[in-house]
N, C-alpha and C positions, 0 to 999 in steps of 0.2 A: 506494499498499500504508499508507505515512503516513497519507496523509489518511484512509484508511477506519479503522483506528485510534486517529487522533486525533479523527475524528466519533465513533465507540464512548465515549473516556472523557470527550468533551464533554458528551455527552447524556446518560449515567450520571451524572455530578457534580453537571446542572444537575435532575437527576430527586432526587437526593438531598440538594436545598438548597445545593448549593456557589455560591460566587460566584466567575466567575473570576478572577485577576490576572495581573499581568506586570513584569515588570522592564526595569534592562537587563542586555544579554550581556556586558558587562564590568564589573567591581568593581575595588575597590581590592585587593589582594593580601594584605592584613593582614587582609578579610574572612575569608578562608577560614582563614586560621591561628587567630584567635579560635575558631574552632568545632574545625579537626582540629589543630592545631601543627604546627609548623616542616615536619615531614615531609609535608606538603600541598604544599607549592612542588617538588618532584621532576615530582608528576604533573600537573601544570598548566602550560598554553599561559598565559606571563605577557610582558612587556612593560614599558618603560618610556613614559614622555612624556615632550616636547618641555621643556626649560629652559623656565621661565620667566623673569622678567624678573632675579628674585634668581638665578638659575640654578640654583633646586631643580626637581627631578623626582618624579611618584610613579610606583608599581607599580604596575599593572594587570592581572588577568589573565579569560582567560575563564573564564565561570562553568561550573564543573565539576556543579553542582547549584543545584537554588534557594533550599531550603531556609536559607543565611547572607542571602540577599537579603529574603526574607519576614520575616527575625526582624527584620533592618534597619528595612524600611517598617511592622512592627507596634510596633516599640519606638518609633519618633518618633510615631505617631497612636494608641495603645493605649487612654488616656483618654478620646478621641470615637469608639472603633468598638464597635457593639453585641455584645454577648456570647450567645452563645458567636462568635464569628468562626469562619467556615466559609470558607474561602478554596482554590482552586484554579488549579492552572498547569500548562499544554502548554511549559514551554520548549527549544530546541534548547540540548545541552550538548554540554561539549567534555572532555576529555581526553586529557593526553601521555603515554600509554601503548602499549603492544605491540601491535596490531592483530593480533585472531585473531575466532575463530567466538563468536561472541554480545559481543563488547565491540570497540566502534569506535571512533575518535576523537571523531567526532561520531555524535550520538545525540537522540534527542527524547525527554523521560519526563515520564510525567504523574506531578503534585504532588499531594497533596490535605492538609489540615490542621484540625483544631478544637482553637481555643484559649479557657479558660474553663473554667469547674468548681469548685463553691462546695464540695463534697464529695466525700471517696472515690469512695463509690456514683455519683456522676453522673463525674466523670470517668473510672470503669471503664467507665460506656456511651457515655462518646464514643471511648475505647480500641477497643471493639467495633463501636459505629458506621462507625467508618473501615475498621478489617478487614473490614466487612461490604459496606463503597463497592467494596474493591476485590474482594471476592468476586465480586459482583452484576456487575461489568465483565465478569470473567471468563467469566460465564455469558451473558450479553449476545453474549462472540464465541462462544461453542456447549461450553463447557470446564466438566464436571460434576465432583461428587467422587468420579467415577469415574477424572477426568484428573488432580484436583489437588490437594491437601490444607496446609491453613494450620497450620503447626506453632507453636507460641506458648513462651514461656518470661517470667521476671519478676525485676527487679534483686535485688528481696530473697528469693528462691526460689535464686538464684544465690551471694549470701551466707549463708545457710543449709548451701547445700551445701561452699562453703567453711570453715563453721562444724567442719560433719560431719566433713570432710577434712581436719582440723587445722591448716588454711590460717590463720597471725599474721595479724591486722590489718594491721598495719602492712604487707602485700604482699596486700592486697587492689587497690590500683589496678596492680601490675605479674597479680595474679592472673585478672582483668579481660581486661587485654592481652593474656598468653597465652591464655586460652579462645578470645578471637576470631579468635584465628587456628592455633590448634591442630591442627587440621583440615588446614591446607594446608603446617603444616611438616615439614620431614623429619628423622628420627631426631637427627641429628647437628647439626641446627638448634635442637633441641630441647635437646638437651645443652650446648651452646654455650648458649642464654638461662640456664639451669639456673646454671651455673658462674658468668656474667656476674653474675646475683642470689643469688650464695650459696640456692639455696635448698636446703632440709634433705631427705635421702631418703625420709621418710616422704613428704613433698609432692611430691617428683618422683615417687614411686609412685602415686602419687594422680592428677597429672595423666596419667601416661600410660595409665592405664584411659581417664580422657579422652580422652585421642588414641585411644585403641583401637576407641572405640564402643560400651563397654560402660555398660549403664542403671543408672545410679545407686538406680533405683529396684527395682535389683535384688537380692536380700539376698547372693548371689557377689557383688556388684561390693566389698562393707564386708568381703571375707574376705581373711587376705593380707595382706602390704605394700600400704601405703597404703589399707586400710579401717580406720581409727583412729575408729572410731564411736562409741565413750568409752560411750555410752546408747542404747538403744534406743527411750528416749521420747524422743530428740532426735530420732529417724530415722524416729516415728512423727509428731510432728508436720508432718516437714518433708513426709511421703507424702501426708499429711490436708491440709495447704494446697493441695497440688496437683490432690489428688482435689476439695476442693471448688472452688477456684479451674475447671479442668476443667468439673465441673458446670455454672456459671455461664454460663463461653463456649456451651457445648453448648446449655444450654437459650435464652441470648440469642438464640442465630443458628438457633435452631427457630423461633422466634418471629417471625426477620425472614425466614424461607421457606429457612434456609439451612442445614440439617441433615446432620450427617455429614461437616462438612469440618476439625474443626477436632482435635487430639490437640498433649499437653505434648512438648516435646522437649528433652532438658537441652542439646544442643549448640546451641541458639540460641540466641546472644549479642548480635550485631550490633553492637558498639563500647559496650558496658554502662558503659565509661568516660563518653559522650556518653547517652547515656539514660537514662532515670531510676528507669524502672518496667515496664510490661508491654512485650513486644517480640514479633515476629512474624514468619514470612515462609511465601511460597507458593511453592511447590515443584510440580512434573509429577512424575508418576509416572514419565513413560515417559523422562526420561533425568536427572530429580533434582537439574532446574538449577532456579536462585530465579526465579521469574517479578516479585516482587513486594516487599519487607519494610519494615517501618518502626516505631514505636512511641512511647514516653510519652517526651519530654526537657522535662522542666519548668523547666530553669535556664539554658537559652537563650535567652530573652528578655532577661531580667536581663545576659546575660551584652553583649548589644549597649546594654546603657543601660536599658532599656524597666524597666515595674514584674514583679514576682514573678506570671509568670502560666502557669499551666498549659498545657502545649500537648501534642499529640500526630499524627500524622501517615507520611506512605509516600511512598515513591516506585514508580514501575514506567517500565521501559524499554521502548522501541517495538522493539530488536533480538532480545533472545530470547523475547520474546512472538510475533514474527513467525514465526521460526524454530518455536517449539512448534505455532504455530496451523498452520503448512505441515504439519507430519510427523507431528499427530493429522487431518489433513485439513479441518480448521474453517475455512479460507479458501475465501471465494467465488469461483467460477469468474474471476470478473472484478468487479474494484474499480474499477472506472472507472466514473462519473458518467453513467447513461442517458441519453435524451431523453425528454420526456414526446409527442411528437410529432413525425413524419418528414414531411414535405409529400411526398408523388411529383408529380412534372410531368411531364404528358406533352403540354402545352401546345406549341407552334410558341415561344412566347418565354416569357421568364423574369420578365415583369413580375407577372405574377399572384400569385406562388409569389412573389414577394422583397414583395408587399404583404400577402400573407396570414400569410406569417414576422415581417413586423414585429407585424401586430396578434397574434399568441399572443405573442411575446417581449415587447411591451407590456404583454400579459394576465398576466404571471407568469409564462411555461410554457416550460421547454427545447426549442425547436423546431429542427427541422436539415432538408436537401433533399441531396439527392446531387450536384445541378450538373452533373449527366450530359447528354452530349447523346443518349443514346439516348432512343426514347419508349417501350420496351416495358417495359408495366407487372411483368409478370410480373419481368422483372430489378428492377425498381427495390423490388417489393417484397422482393425475398431482402433488397437491402441494407439494407431498412427493417426487416425482421428481423433482421439482423445488429448493425444499431445496439443493438436492445436496446429499444425506444423502445417505448410502451405502446400507442401509436396511429398510424395513417397515416391522412392526410388525402389524397385522390386527386384528382387535377386532369384529369380526360381529356376530351377534346375535347365527345362525346357530350352526359355529362351538362353540361358547362359553359357551352356553348350555351343550356340549359333552369333558367339559373342557378342550378343543387345541386353540391357536390361529394361524395364518396362519403368516411363517416369506418368505419375499418373499426378492429376491434379485434386485433392481433398476437397475442395470447394463445387466445382462443376462433377468432379468423377471421370471426367476425362482422361484419356491416358493413350500413349503412343511407345512405340518401341525406339530406343535409340542405343546406336554403339556403345559399346563398354569405354573405350577409348574415347569419346567425346561429349561424357557425359555431362561438364561445365559446358560447353557451347552450345548442346541441346537444352541446357535449364536457361541459359543467356538469349538463345536463339527466341525460345518459346513464351518469351514476355511475361515469365512468371513473376518477375524481382521488376523490381521501381527500377527507374532511368542509371541510377548511381551505381546498385549492384549490379543491371547486366551490363554496365561499362566496365565494372573490374572483374566481372567475369568472362567475357571475353577477354580482358588482357591478360586473366591468369590462365585461357584457354590456350595460349597462342604463347606459353612459356616454354 
């Protein structure tokens, strides 16, 4: 299953022009604290190194994500890397969390990032290109805009929302923190945070409306307590910015062949203390689970000692994706790799089958046989079909005496005799393989 998911992630990334990179499985613990603060420590598997000669130790952590590693790598080589930098990775990651459905202690995560962008227009294009990569990949798995939706927001819009809601600027950092977690907090937990941070009653009412899922684009949101709109012009500026961005997002995705996927959602925050602009999340309609999420993080590379370099990217985990694909009926019946050719051996010895298998494998084909003692061709062909092979090469006594083997297409049931000395050419000319494999086989056949 993981191999199937990874193969599609890799194929679509390369199709979009991204270069694969990787890094160490563990890093200095401080690397993750730079991005996420000290609170991240309790969520990680971490350990101390052995003492060096001076008695000094270092603390390392198994990677919970790849972004800090990417930032460290880019910061070290930024001036020598061509722009834009388009990298993807498929690392194995770890989290010291309570295991539950959709969240495991060990998982695979696909990351894709674009770094660079001279102007705001180019940076917005990069935002949408990375989001389109994620959508295109999910479409490759068989999910459509009837199954999933990309919901987006933007830091500047959230700041405007805070302004309309009467949140004091000096409390924006806390407001981002709260809004990022508000849907998961109980009323008691929210009340405790309000008290600890001396949040005024008008701001409490504002946040409670957001916690209840009320839409700030609706006039009813601004009525009553917490509706300190102040001036309708400010609201219209806010709403107009959302409409303009939605139009840009929709039209760009349509040009990319991805219409009908995107929608503005004020609840999408994704840790805006870290993200600096456009943010988004892809959820499934069936269970409203997040399949992927990301956004713009223009300050991160500088935090790791590199230049000020605009950046945008996302992550997608294998665990929730596999659940959604299974529930949607989008997983193939078998994700095991099928052989190209199945050698059906009905001869008295295995010598000729062994030679033929070696010839096929040397030519680059996946070739198998049953190794069974039976010479019943019918039963052996059943095994060949069950293996998922495209073709069967039948070594039968009567045909072998004439110097030929039977080549059988297991899908159409068509078969023909070909000289045993021309097996590779017969497979290639017969059109049973894709164009690349045919070219490879024809070359191998003439060696």
